[in-house]
N, C-alpha and C positions, 0 to 999 in steps of 0.2 A: 200598407204598413205590416211589418213582420210581427209574428206572434211574440209575446213577451218571453216565452220559454226558449225560442230560437235565439233571440237577442242575448239572453242570459248565458246560454251555452257558448255562443260566439265570444262573449266578453270574458268568460272564464278561460276559454281556450287561448285567447289572446294574452291574458295575464300569465298563464302557464308558459306559453312560448317566450314571453318577455323575461320571465324568471329564469328559464333555462338559458336564454341568451346571456343574461347578466352573469349567471353562475359560471358559464363556460368562459366568458370573457375575463373573469377575475381569477381563473386558475393560473398559477405561475407556470412558465415554460420550464420543462425539465432540461437541465444542462448537464453535459458530461465533461469530465476533466481527466487529464493524464499527467503523470510526472514526466519531466524531461530526462534526457540522458545525463547521467552523473559520472563525471570523470574524477579519478583520484587527484589530490592536490600534490604537485611535485612529481618527480620521476620515480621516487622510492629508492631505498637503499638495500632492500632485502634481495638476497640472491634467488634467482629463479629456481623453482623446484621442477625437475624434469619428470613431471607426472601430469596425467590428465584428470581433471575433476569434472564431475557432472552435477548439475544443479536442478533438482526437480521443483515442481511448483510448491510454493510455501504451504504450510499448514495454517489453518485458521478455524476457530471454533465459534459457534453461536453467531452473534450479531456481527462479529468481525469477518465472517465469510460473505457478508452481503456487500453489494456495490454502493450502498448509500454512504455518503460522507456522514460521520458520526460526531455527536456533541455530548460531552459529559455534563449533565445538568447538576449532578450531586455525586458524592462518593459512592452512591448506590444506584444511580439512574443514568442510563445512556439513551439518548434519543437519536433516531435516524432522520436524516434530511431526505425527504422524498423527491425533492426537485433539484438537488445537487448530488450527482452520482459520479463514480469513477467509470471510465470508459470500459474497463474490464474489472473483474473481481480483484481486490487488493492482493490476494495471495498470488495471483498470476502476475500482476503488475510489478510487485516487489521482486519476484523471482527473475523477471526479465531485466529489471534494473540491476540486480546483483550479478547476473551473467555478464552484462555489458561492463559493469564496474570492474569485475575480476579480470576480464579480458584486457581492459585498458591498464590495469595495474601491472601486468606482466609477471605476477607471482608464480603462476602455473604455466606449464608448457602449452596446455590447451584447456579451454573451458567450454563445455557443451551443455546444451539444454537437455533435460531428460523428460520423457523417455527418449533413448537414442539407440540405434543399432551398433554404434561404435563402442569399442571397449573403453571403459573408464577405470582409473586406478582408485579414485576416491569419490565419495558422494558428500556434497555439502548441503545439508538440510537446513531449512529456515522455518521459523514459526512466528506468527504475529501474536504478540501478547497484548499490545495496545496500539491503536492507530486512530486517534480521535482529537477533536478540538476540546479545549478545556479553558476554564477561567480561573486563574490563580491570583495570588497576591500581586504579581507583577503585570496582570492583565491577561488578555486572551492569548492562547498559545496552542500549538499542535504537539501532542505527546506521542512519541513513537518508542515502543519497547519491542525488541526483536530477540529471538533466541536462535543461535546457530550451533550446529554440531557437524563434525567431520568424521566420516566413517570409511573403513575399507569396503570397497564395493563387493568383494567376494565373500567376506565373513561378517559384514555389518558390525565389526568391532569399532567401538567409538574411540577415536584418537584424540579429539579435541572438542571442547564445548565452551561457549561463552554467551552471556546475556548482556546486551547493550541497550542503552536508552538515551533519549534526548528530549528536550522541551524547547521548541523554537517559537519565539514571539510572532504574533500575527501583526503585520504593520497596519497602521491607521492611514486612511479610513479602512475599516474592515470590509473586505469584498471577498467574493469566492476566489478570485485570482490571488489575493493576499493569503488566503488560507492554503491554497495549493502550493504557493511559493514557500510558505512555512513548512508544509509537509515535506516538500522536496529537500529543504535544508535539514530537517530532522532525519530523513532517511540517509542523506549524505553523511551526517555526523555519525549515525549508527554504523554505516558501512566503513567509515574511516576507523572507528574503534575496533570493529571486527577484523579489518585487514591488518591493523597494527598488532592485534593479538595473534592472528594467523602467521604474520611475518616472524614474530618471535618464536613461534613453534615450528616454522618451516625448516629450520636447520635439522630437526629431528625426523622430518617426514620421509626422507629417502631411506633411512635405516629402519624405520618402524613399519614401512609398507612392503619391505622385501619378504 
């Protein structure tokens, strides 16, 4: 017969091992998501600007620079989701989507990722103001607010600026895929607004950049 002390230690060790197993088994799996490629709607009527534009990685501050998917719990509180994350930081993901979108739009002669060794005439900067899930009067949605500015590459003179936003409903039943789809729709809407504003300004670009 084993001593009581030995049996008690073995029992406690078994309980600890079981507790650790249950705790580990209950931790949700971390999942990663990416936005798909976004193409402009229609062929577009704006005349192409014979200039090269570079797009650096977007700016983002504070919690918006993290790869967690975010949820606004109140006007003053934003919570990160530790188990649903973007495959790359949002500022990089949105800059890549913007490069692809601009190339497909045909508005500029060439669109390059920055930094680049190639010469660019213009630099299109982007900044994330809001990129999160929220619950409003119409139900759950993804809110996207982006700021864009166009500058001369040599002098950093600002030529154009715009702030665009969208709120895209999350379809039911609510899933991570539904949230990502709503985010993609919101980014598409913002890019469409920005491209429309840029297209209106494009007629002036050739003269202002000489």
